[in-house]
C-alpha positions in Angstrom: 0.2 -28.0 27.4 -0.2 -31.4 28.2 -3.1 -32.2 30.5 -3.3 -32.9 34.3 -3.6 -36.2 34.8 -6.9 -37.3 36.7 -7.4 -40.7 38.5 -10.9 -41.4 37.7 -12.4 -44.5 40.0 -15.7 -46.0 38.3 -18.2 -46.4 41.5 -20.7 -46.9 39.0 -21.5 -50.5 41.2 -21.5 -48.5 44.7 -23.9 -45.7 43.2 -26.4 -48.8 41.8 -26.5 -50.7 45.2 -27.6 -46.6 46.8 -29.8 -45.7 44.1 -32.0 -48.8 45.2 -31.3 -47.8 49.0 -29.8 -51.2 49.3 -26.5 -51.7 51.7 -23.5 -52.8 50.1 -21.7 -55.8 50.1 -18.3 -56.7 50.3 -16.9 -55.9 47.1 -18.2 -52.4 47.4 -17.0 -52.0 51.1 -13.7 -52.9 50.0 -14.1 -50.4 47.4 -15.3 -47.6 49.7 -12.5 -48.4 52.5 -9.9 -48.5 49.9 -10.8 -44.9 48.9 -11.4 -43.3 52.2 -7.6 -44.7 52.8 -6.5 -43.0 49.7 -8.0 -39.7 50.7 -6.2 -39.6 54.0 -2.8 -39.8 52.2 -0.5 -37.5 50.8 -1.4 -37.5 46.9 -0.2 -35.3 43.6 -2.6 -36.3 41.3 -6.4 -35.9 41.9 -8.9 -38.5 42.3 -12.6 -38.3 40.8 -15.7 -41.0 41.4 -16.8 -42.1 38.1 -20.3 -43.2 37.1 -21.5 -44.5 33.8 -25.0 -44.2 32.6 -26.6 -47.1 30.3 -26.6 -44.7 27.4 -23.0 -43.9 28.1 -22.8 -40.6 29.2 -20.6 -40.3 32.2 -20.1 -37.8 35.2 -17.7 -37.6 38.2 -17.5 -35.8 41.8 -14.2 -34.9 44.0 -13.9 -37.6 46.2 -11.9 -35.3 48.7 -14.9 -35.1 50.8 -14.3 -38.7 52.1 -10.9 -37.7 53.9 -13.4 -35.9 56.2 -15.9 -38.5 57.1 -15.6 -40.3 60.4 -17.4 -43.6 58.9 -19.4 -43.5 55.6 -22.3 -41.7 55.1 -24.4 -43.6 52.2 -26.8 -40.7 51.3 -24.5 -37.9 50.9 -22.5 -40.5 48.5 -25.5 -41.0 46.6 -26.5 -37.3 46.2 -22.9 -36.4 44.7 -23.1 -39.5 42.1 -27.3 -39.5 41.7 -27.3 -37.1 38.6 -29.4 -39.4 36.4 -32.7 -38.8 38.6 -35.2 -35.8 38.1 -35.0 -32.7 39.6 -38.5 -32.2 39.9 -40.1 -36.2 40.0 -39.3 -38.1 42.8 -37.0 -41.1 42.3 -39.1 -44.2 41.5 -37.1 -46.9 43.3 -37.0 -45.0 46.3 -40.9 -43.8 46.4 -41.5 -47.9 46.0 -39.2 -48.4 48.5 -41.1 -45.9 50.9 -44.8 -47.1 50.0 -43.6 -50.5 51.0 -43.5 -49.8 54.4 -47.7 -50.1 54.5 -47.8 -53.4 52.5 -50.3 -56.2 52.0 -53.7 -56.3 51.0 -56.7 -54.4 52.4 -57.9 -51.2 51.0 -56.8 -49.0 54.0 -53.7 -49.4 52.9 -54.4 -49.0 49.6 -55.8 -45.6 50.5 -52.4 -45.0 52.7 -50.3 -45.8 49.6 -51.9 -43.5 47.5 -51.9 -40.6 50.0 -47.9 -41.2 50.8 -47.7 -40.6 47.1 -50.0 -38.0 46.2 -48.1 -36.2 49.1 -44.9 -36.6 48.2 -45.7 -35.3 44.6 -47.1 -32.3 45.7 -44.2 -31.6 48.4 -41.5 -32.1 45.5 -43.2 -28.9 43.9 -43.8 -27.3 47.3 -40.6 -27.9 49.5 -38.5 -30.5 47.6 -35.7 -30.0 50.3 -36.4 -33.1 52.3 -36.4 -35.0 49.7 -33.4 -34.3 48.3 -32.0 -35.3 51.5 -33.7 -38.5 51.4 -32.6 -39.2 47.6 -35.6 -38.8 46.2 -34.7 -36.0 43.8 -31.5 -35.0 42.5 -30.0 -32.0 44.2 -29.6 -28.7 42.6 -26.0 -27.4 41.1 -26.1 -24.8 44.4 -26.3 -27.9 47.2 -23.2 -28.3 48.7 -22.8 -32.0 48.5 -22.6 -30.8 44.0 -19.5 -28.9 45.0 -16.8 -30.4 42.5 -19.5 -32.6 40.2 -18.9 -32.4 36.7 -21.6 -33.1 34.3 -21.4 -34.9 31.0 -17.7 -35.4 30.9 -15.0 -37.4 28.7 -11.6 -39.0 29.6 -8.8 -37.9 28.3 -5.9 -39.9 26.9 -3.7 -38.5 29.8 -6.3 -39.9 32.8 -6.1 -43.1 34.8 -9.5 -45.2 34.4 -9.8 -47.6 38.0 -12.5 -50.1 38.8 -11.9 -51.3 42.1 -15.1 -53.3 42.1 -17.3 -54.9 39.7 -18.0 -54.5 36.3 -18.8 -57.9 34.6 -22.6 -57.5 34.6 -22.9 -53.9 32.9 -21.5 -53.6 29.5 -21.5 -50.0 29.4 -18.8 -49.5 32.0 -16.8 -52.4 29.9 -17.3 -50.0 26.8 -15.8 -47.2 28.6 -12.8 -48.6 29.4 -12.2 -50.2 26.0 -13.1 -46.9 24.3 -10.3 -45.5 26.7 -7.9 -47.7 26.7 -8.3 -47.3 22.2 -7.2 -43.9 22.5 -4.1 -44.4 24.7 -5.5 -43.7 28.3 -4.5 -46.6 30.8 -6.7 -48.8 32.6 -6.6 -50.2 36.2 -8.8 -53.2 36.8 -9.1 -54.6 40.6 -9.9 -58.6 40.4 -11.4 -59.9 43.9 -11.5 -63.7 42.2 -12.1 -65.6 39.1 -14.6 -68.1 40.5 -16.8 -67.8 37.7 -14.4 -69.3 35.4 -12.5 -71.6 37.3 -15.2 -73.4 39.3 -18.3 -72.8 36.8 -20.2 -75.5 39.2 -20.8 -72.5 41.9 -22.8 -70.0 39.3 -25.6 -70.4 37.2 -24.1 -70.6 33.3 -25.5 -67.0 33.0 -23.1 -65.4 35.3 -20.2 -67.5 34.3 -20.7 -66.7 30.5 -21.1 -62.9 31.4 -17.9 -63.0 33.7 -16.1 -64.5 31.4 -17.1 -62.4 28.3 -16.0 -59.4 30.9 -12.7 -61.0 31.6 -11.9 -61.5 28.1 -12.2 -57.6 27.3 -10.5 -56.5 30.3 -7.4 -58.7 29.3 -7.5 -57.1 25.8 -8.0 -53.5 27.5 -6.4 -53.4 30.9 -3.0 -51.7 31.6 -2.6 -53.3 35.1 -4.4 -55.9 36.9 -4.3 -55.8 40.6 -5.4 -58.6 42.6 -6.6 -58.8 46.2 -4.9 -61.9 47.2 -1.6 -63.4 45.9 -4.3 -67.2 45.1 -6.1 -64.8 42.8 -2.7 -63.2 41.3 -2.0 -66.6 40.5 -5.3 -67.6 38.9 -5.1 -64.7 36.8 -1.5 -65.4 35.8 -2.1 -68.6 34.4 -5.6 -67.1 32.7 -3.5 -64.6 31.3 -0.5 -66.9 29.9 -3.2 -69.3 28.5 -4.4 -66.4 25.9 -0.6 -65.5 25.6 -0.8 -62.0 27.5 1.4 -60.5 29.7 -0.6 -57.5 31.6 1.2 -56.4 34.8 -0.4 -57.6 37.8 0.3 -56.6 41.4 -1.2 -58.0 44.5 -2.9 -55.3 47.2 -3.9 -58.1 49.7 -7.1 -56.9 51.8 -6.7 -55.2 55.6 -7.1 -58.0 57.9 -6.7 -56.3 61.1 -9.6 -54.7 63.1 -9.6 -50.7 63.2 -8.4 -48.9 66.4 -6.5 -52.1 67.6 -2.8 -52.2 66.9 -1.5 -54.5 64.4 -1.5 -58.5 65.5 -3.5 -57.7 68.6 -4.2 -61.1 70.6 -7.6 -61.2 72.3 -6.9 -60.2 76.0 -8.0 -63.2 78.8 -11.0 -62.4 80.4 
C-alpha cells in the first residue's frame, strides 16, 4: 500500500526567531500568513510544520491549529515546534532575556539577576507550568500544544518538502532537501529575491558567497521553484538558464491588499 503524501513545510527559520524571543521579519511573516490562508482552505493532503535541528534530526507538528487562531500566537507556535530545549532546565537564551530586564553595573543589579536565575531554576523543578507557557521549558507530551507533534521523523519519498522562507544561512536544512531529492522526493523552494548574486555590492562578501552556494545546491535538487514576483521569476529563469537547468518556476505574487478591506478599495476623503 503506497504511503500517504504529506507536505512538510520547513519552518526552521521561524522557530529560530521565536527561540531567541525575537519578532518575525518580513519573510517569516510571509511564511506564516501563507500557511494561515492555506489552513483555511479545503485540503486533500496533510500539511505539517517541519523543524530541522543542527544535528540533522527532524520533528514535525500539525498546522491545522492555525485555522482556529484569530491572530498568530508566537508563544503557542514556539511550544509546538521547540523540541530541542530541556524539560528540566530553563532555555538559556530566554533566561538571559529575562535577566536582561535588570541591565547595567552595580551590586544590587547583580544580586537581582542571581536571585531571578535561582528562582527560575527552582521553579523549573517545583512548578514548571508557568515556565512552559513562557517557552523556557519544553512542554510535556500531554500538553495541549503537543497534539500532533512527531519527534525524530524521516521524510518518505512520497512526501513533499517545501521551504517558503530562507535557508541559505543554515546548511542543515539544505542537506535535508538534498537527501530528500536524492531518494526521489519532491522539493519546492520559494525564492524572494536574488539580490546577493545579482547585486553583490549590497551585501557583505560572506553573505553573497553563502547565498550563492545555497542557490547552486537548490538549483540541483529543487523540483519546483515558486517566486514572489514576476521580476524575481525572470531573474531566477535567467540564473537557471545560464547553468543549463530548466526547473519549473511558478509565481505567487504577495498579497498587496489590506485585510478587512474590499479589493481595490480607496481611501475615503475626509
